[in-house]
C-alpha positions in Angstrom: 0.0 0.0 0.0 1.1 3.6 -0.7 1.6 6.2 2.0 -0.3 9.4 2.3 1.3 12.6 3.6 -0.7 14.8 6.0 0.8 18.3 6.2 -0.2 21.5 8.1 1.7 24.8 8.0 2.2 27.4 10.7 3.3 30.6 9.0 4.7 33.5 11.0 4.2 36.8 9.1 5.9 39.9 10.4 3.4 42.8 10.2 4.8 45.9 8.6 4.0 48.4 11.4 6.5 51.1 12.1 6.7 50.2 15.7 6.6 47.1 17.8 3.6 45.2 19.1 3.7 46.6 22.7 6.1 49.5 22.5 7.0 52.5 20.3 10.4 51.1 19.3 11.2 51.1 15.6 10.9 47.9 13.5 13.1 49.1 10.7 15.3 46.3 9.3 19.1 46.5 9.2 19.9 48.5 12.2 23.0 47.8 14.3 22.4 44.9 16.8 20.7 45.8 20.0 19.9 49.5 19.0 16.2 48.9 18.7 15.2 47.3 22.0 13.9 49.4 24.9 12.9 48.7 28.4 9.3 47.8 27.4 10.6 45.2 24.9 12.7 43.7 27.7 9.8 43.8 30.2 11.9 45.6 32.8 10.3 46.0 36.2 7.7 48.8 36.3 7.0 48.8 32.5 3.6 48.0 31.0 2.9 47.0 27.4 0.5 48.9 25.2 -1.1 47.2 22.2 -0.2 48.6 18.7 -3.6 49.5 17.2 -2.4 49.3 13.6 -1.1 45.7 14.2 -4.6 44.8 15.4 -6.2 46.3 12.3 -3.8 44.4 10.1 -4.8 41.2 11.7 -8.5 41.9 11.2 -7.8 42.8 7.6 -6.2 39.5 7.0 -9.1 37.6 8.7 -11.6 39.4 6.5 -9.6 38.6 3.4 -9.8 34.9 4.0 -13.5 35.1 5.0 -12.6 34.0 8.6 -14.3 34.5 11.9 -13.1 37.7 13.7 -12.6 37.3 17.4 -14.8 40.1 18.8 -13.4 39.2 22.3 -9.7 38.5 22.1 -7.2 37.8 24.9 -3.4 37.8 25.1 -1.6 35.1 27.0 1.9 34.5 28.3 3.7 31.5 26.7 6.6 30.6 28.9 9.9 29.2 27.6 13.5 30.0 28.0 15.7 30.9 25.0 18.7 33.2 25.0 17.0 35.5 22.5 13.8 35.7 24.5 14.7 38.4 27.1 11.3 38.2 29.0 11.5 34.5 29.6 8.0 34.4 28.0 6.3 35.4 24.8 3.1 37.4 24.7 0.9 35.4 22.4 -2.7 34.1 22.2 -4.1 30.7 23.0 -7.9 30.2 23.4 -9.2 33.5 22.1 -7.2 34.5 18.9 -7.9 37.5 16.9 -8.8 35.5 13.8 -10.8 32.2 13.8 -11.7 29.7 11.1 -11.3 30.7 7.5 -9.9 29.2 4.3 -7.6 29.8 1.3 -8.1 28.4 -2.2 -5.0 27.1 -4.0 -4.4 26.2 -7.6 -3.0 22.7 -8.3 -0.7 21.8 -11.1 -3.5 20.0 -13.0 -5.5 23.2 -13.1 -8.0 22.3 -10.4 -8.6 24.2 -7.2 -8.4 23.0 -3.6 -9.7 24.8 -0.5 -7.3 24.7 2.5 -8.8 25.4 5.9 -7.2 27.9 8.2 -7.6 26.9 11.8 -6.7 30.3 13.3 -4.4 33.3 13.0 -3.2 34.8 16.3 -1.1 37.8 17.2 2.2 37.5 19.1 5.5 39.2 19.5 8.7 38.0 17.8 11.8 36.9 19.7 15.2 38.2 19.2 17.8 36.6 17.0 20.8 34.4 17.9 23.9 35.0 15.8 26.3 32.1 15.4 28.4 32.9 12.3 30.4 35.8 13.7 31.6 34.0 16.8 33.9 31.1 17.1 33.0 29.7 20.6 29.8 31.6 21.5 26.6 33.0 20.1 25.7 36.6 19.9 22.2 37.9 20.8 20.5 40.7 18.8 17.3 41.9 20.4 16.3 44.3 17.6 13.6 41.9 16.5 12.2 41.2 20.0 8.7 42.5 20.2 8.1 42.9 16.4 4.4 42.1 15.7 3.7 38.7 14.2 0.6 37.1 12.9 0.9 33.3 13.2 -1.4 31.7 10.6 -2.2 28.0 11.3 -3.6 25.8 8.5 -5.7 22.7 8.9 -3.8 19.4 8.0 -5.4 19.5 4.6 -2.2 19.5 2.5 -1.2 16.2 0.9 2.2 17.0 -0.8 5.1 19.3 -0.7 3.9 21.0 -3.9 0.5 21.7 -2.3 2.3 23.1 0.7 4.3 25.5 -1.5 1.2 26.5 -3.5 -0.6 27.4 -0.2 2.5 29.3 1.1 2.7 31.3 -2.2 -1.0 32.1 -2.1 -0.6 33.3 1.5 2.4 35.3 0.5 0.4 36.9 -2.3 -2.5 37.7 0.1 -0.4 39.5 2.7 1.3 41.5 0.0 -2.0 42.5 -1.6 -3.2 43.6 1.8 0.0 45.5 2.4 0.3 44.1 5.9 3.8 42.6 5.3 6.5 42.7 2.7 6.7 38.8 3.0 10.5 38.9 2.4 11.5 35.4 3.5 15.2 36.2 3.2 14.9 38.8 5.9 12.6 36.7 8.1 9.5 38.6 7.4 7.7 35.3 6.6 8.8 32.0 8.2 7.3 28.6 7.9 7.0 25.7 10.4 5.8 22.5 8.6 4.0 19.7 10.5 4.4 16.5 8.6 3.1 12.9 9.2 2.3 10.0 7.0 -0.4 7.3 7.1 -1.9 4.6 5.0 -4.8 6.2 3.0 -8.0 6.3 5.1 -6.2 5.3 8.3 -5.7 7.3 11.6 -3.3 10.2 11.6 0.4 9.3 12.2 2.8 10.8 14.6 3.9 14.2 13.3 7.1 16.0 13.4 7.6 19.8 13.1 10.2 21.3 10.7 11.1 24.7 12.2 11.7 28.0 10.6 12.1 27.3 6.9 12.7 30.5 5.0 12.1 29.9 1.3 9.6 28.3 -1.0 12.2 25.9 -2.4 13.5 24.8 1.0 9.9 24.2 2.2 9.4 21.8 -0.7 12.7 20.1 -0.2 12.4 19.8 3.6 8.9 18.3 3.4 9.9 15.8 0.7 12.9 14.7 2.8 10.8 14.3 5.9 8.2 12.2 4.1 10.9 9.9 2.8 12.5 9.7 6.2 9.3 8.7 7.9 8.4 6.2 5.3 11.8 4.5 5.6 11.4 4.3 9.4 7.9 2.8 9.3 8.7 0.3 6.5 11.6 -0.9 8.6 9.3 -1.5 11.6 10.3 1.6 13.5 8.3 4.3 15.3 8.2 8.0 14.5 9.2 10.2 17.4 7.2 13.5 17.9 9.9 16.1 17.8 11.0 19.4 16.3 13.5 19.2 13.5 15.6 21.7 11.5 16.2 21.6 7.8 19.9 21.6 6.7 19.8 23.1 3.2 23.5 22.2 2.6 22.9 18.5 3.3 19.3 18.6 2.1 18.1 16.8 5.3 16.2 17.4 8.5 17.8 16.7 11.8 16.5 16.6 15.4 16.4 19.9 17.3 14.4 19.1 20.4 11.5 17.0 21.7 8.2 18.5 20.5 6.4 20.6 23.2 2.7 20.5 23.8 0.6 23.4 25.1 1.0 22.3 28.8 4.8 22.6 28.5 4.4 26.4 27.9 2.3 27.0 31.0 0.1 29.4 29.3 -1.9 31.9 31.5 -3.7 35.2 30.6 -1.3 38.2 30.3 -2.0 40.2 33.5 -0.7 43.5 32.0 -3.0 43.6 29.0 -6.8 44.1 29.0 -8.9 41.8 26.8 -9.5 43.3 23.3 -13.1 44.0 22.3 -13.6 44.6 18.6 -16.8 46.4 17.5 -18.8 45.9 14.4 -18.1 49.4 13.2 -14.4 48.8 13.2 -14.8 45.5 11.3 -17.0 47.0 8.7 -14.7 50.0 8.2 -11.8 47.7 7.6 -13.9 45.5 5.3 -14.7 48.6 3.2 -11.0 49.4 2.8 -10.0 45.9 1.5 -8.3 46.0 -1.9 -9.2 43.8 -4.8 -7.7 40.5 -3.7 -5.8 37.9 -5.9 -8.7 35.6 -6.7 -11.1 38.5 -7.6 -8.4 40.2 -9.7 -7.7 36.9 -11.5 -11.3 36.5 -12.4 -11.6 40.1 -13.6 -8.4 39.8 -15.8 -9.8 36.6 -17.4 -13.2 38.3 -18.1 -12.2 41.9 -18.9 -9.0 41.2 -20.8 -10.0 37.8 -22.3 -7.0 36.0 -20.8 -6.6 32.3 -20.1 -6.9 31.3 -16.4 -3.2 30.4 -16.5 -2.1 33.9 -17.8 -4.5 35.7 -15.4 -3.0 33.7 -12.6 0.6 34.5 -13.5 -0.2 38.2 -13.9 -2.0 38.5 -10.5 0.4 36.4 -8.5 1.7 39.7 -7.0 -0.1 43.0 -6.6 2.9 44.8 -8.2 2.9 42.5 -11.3 -0.9 43.0 -11.7 -0.5 46.8 -11.4 2.4 46.8 -13.9 0.3 44.8 -16.4 -2.6 47.1 -16.2 -0.4 50.1 -16.7 1.1 48.5 -19.8 -2.4 47.6 -21.1 -3.8 51.1 -20.6 -0.8 52.5 -22.4 -0.9 50.2 -25.4 -4.5 49.2 -25.7 -3.8 45.5 -26.4 -4.2 43.2 -23.3 -3.1 40.1 -25.2 0.2 41.6 -26.4 0.8 43.1 -23.0 0.2 39.8 -21.2 2.6 38.0 -23.5 5.4 40.6 -23.1 5.0 40.9 -19.3 4.6 37.2 -18.5 7.3 36.0 -21.0 10.0 38.6 -21.9 9.8 40.7 -18.8 9.5 37.8 -16.5 12.5 36.1 -18.1 14.5 39.3 -17.7 13.6 39.7 -14.0 14.4 36.0 -13.3 17.8 36.3 -15.1 18.7 39.4 -13.1 17.2 38.2 -9.8 14.9 41.3 -9.6 11.4 41.9 -8.5 8.8 43.7 -10.6 9.1 46.8 -8.5 12.8 46.9 -9.5 12.2 46.3 -13.2 14.7 48.1 -15.5 11.9 48.4 -18.1 9.1 50.8 -17.0 5.5 50.0 -17.8 5.4 53.2 -19.9 8.4 52.1 -22.0 7.0 48.6 -22.6 3.6 50.1 -23.6 5.4 52.3 -26.1 7.3 49.3 -27.5 4.0 47.4 -28.0 2.5 50.4 -29.7 5.3 50.3 -32.2 4.6 46.6 -32.9 0.9 47.4 -33.4 1.5 50.3 -35.8 4.0 48.1 -37.7 6.9 50.4 -37.1 8.9 47.3 -36.0 8.3 43.6 -36.1 7.9 41.4 -33.1 11.4 40.1 -33.6 13.0 43.5 -33.9 11.0 44.5 -30.8 13.1 42.0 -28.8 16.2 43.9 -29.8 14.6 47.2 -28.6 13.6 45.5 -25.4 17.2 44.5 -24.7 18.2 48.2 -25.1 15.5 49.2 -22.6 16.7 46.5 -20.2 20.2 48.0 -20.5 19.0 51.4 -19.4 17.6 53.2 -22.4 14.2 54.9 -22.1 13.4 56.2 -25.5 11.8 53.5 -27.7 11.5 55.7 -30.8 15.1 56.9 -30.3 16.4 53.4 -30.2 14.5 52.5 -33.4 15.8 55.5 -35.3 19.4 55.4 -34.1 19.8 51.7 -35.0 17.8 51.8 -38.2 15.3 49.3 -37.0 12.2 50.7 -38.6 10.3 47.9 -40.4 10.3 47.9 -44.2 6.7 48.3 -45.4 7.3 49.8 -48.9 5.6 47.4 -51.3 8.2 47.8 -54.0 11.2 47.1 -51.7 9.5 44.0 -50.3 8.6 42.7 -53.8 12.3 43.1 -54.9 13.3 41.2 -51.8 10.9 38.4 -52.6 12.0 38.1 -56.2 15.6 37.8 -55.1 14.8 35.0 -52.6 12.9 33.1 -55.2 15.8 33.5 -57.7 18.5 32.5 -55.2 16.5 29.5 -53.9 15.0 28.0 -57.1 15.1 24.5 -55.8 13.1 25.3 -52.7 10.7 27.4 -54.7 10.0 24.5 -57.0 9.5 22.2 -54.0 6.8 24.5 -52.7 5.1 24.5 -56.1 5.2 20.7 -56.1 3.2 20.7 -52.9 5.8 20.8 -50.1 4.1 23.6 -48.1 6.5 23.6 -45.2 9.3 25.0 -47.5 7.5 28.4 -47.3 8.8 29.0 -43.8 12.4 28.5 -45.0 11.8 31.0 -47.8 10.3 33.6 -45.5 13.3 33.1 -43.2 15.6 33.9 -46.0 13.8 37.0 -46.9 13.9 38.2 -43.3 17.5 37.4 -43.1 18.2 39.5 -46.2 16.3 42.4 -44.7 18.0 42.0 -41.4 14.6 41.4 -39.8 13.1 44.6 -41.0 10.8 43.5 -43.7 7.1 43.1 -42.7 6.9 39.3 -42.3 3.2 39.1 -43.0 3.6 40.9 -46.3 6.6 38.8 -47.2 4.6 35.7 -46.6 1.7 36.9 -48.8 3.9 38.0 -51.7 5.8 34.7 -51.7 2.6 32.7 -51.9 1.3 34.9 -54.7 4.5 34.7 -56.8 5.0 31.0 -56.2 1.4 30.3 -57.4 1.8 32.3 -60.6 
């Protein structure tokens, strides 16, 4: 019998507030170690925390975006454990009364189908500091700048059945928080971190013992870590062994998970209500005001792109994967008036450029205005699609003037009927054997002849007109 994986994710999202969850300390990334931690973040005697109202509104915004229950009555708790980078000796979190209750997120699978993944809850808590190991030979450094940064921990139901589904869910979650503008989602900076709970079972049987893979910080590593853990558990069970409930770390260099500690349960943390914070009561007026301010979300925008711009579901999905990409596409479309061409150029040529240079769309070297102007020159037949790629390369290198590039490099398309006819006559004369093959019924030879004509014109002849004239002359 085959094994079935059962996977749930706990995703920690740093909320992009300017100050921490319970103090006015800055959350700006990149400051010198221990320069952004004050007496409130360290819970020094005599200090009292004050809840960041904007962090609360961001959490509600997320809950509404996934159609989740909003906790009208929410309580903070102390979660007690002792790490060097947790200066209080406890973390202010939420247990029984989280800010966001049950909701769901729809993911797209590789076969084109959709799957709804349940979200158990999303609760607010403060981040810990950071242990630094690389810069010290025989010790670890502690940087408390991150301590107290507001987090939203989003806990999924165990509805995921493969590493690919887990990555699809994580990417959708990343897209949602970016659309909502509640987090930059930068996994490389720790703004979004994932804990994966993995178990396997025989299909239809009871759940197996799960392990937790802690703090995985990239989509690729999440997939690799889960796949390794599934194989590891399968090997143990098929050899007659038992899975130990534990927390594990993923080693990306060795591509393996290794034990970190025994897995705690809620009782180990000795939760109790935070005595220094009042319960949070959320009124309907606040909820409705936040609901009215929600942006168009990824699924809604994808449906609109498909309907309004007549795009395939796949293209609409690619173009709405991030808010910035969708905004860029719409700017290009508005500038050139051709959604199909805009979709092709943004999702193929531009995306390839960004991948090659490891850039995001917000850092694109080709502006939406320049790409729209380039597409206009294709539409008015000033240049061919092939020549447009040459112009695009110049734009990617830093040029901004599409028309200037075309004129300086003599790239304007040849549309003069007489010149194209001379070109076609020459191609037929110089390729008499191929011309006769076409006349004898070998239709595919036409492509070769068109290619020869384009080569002679250095790509500047109108390919559609070349094709038409070749057909006419070879039939006569």
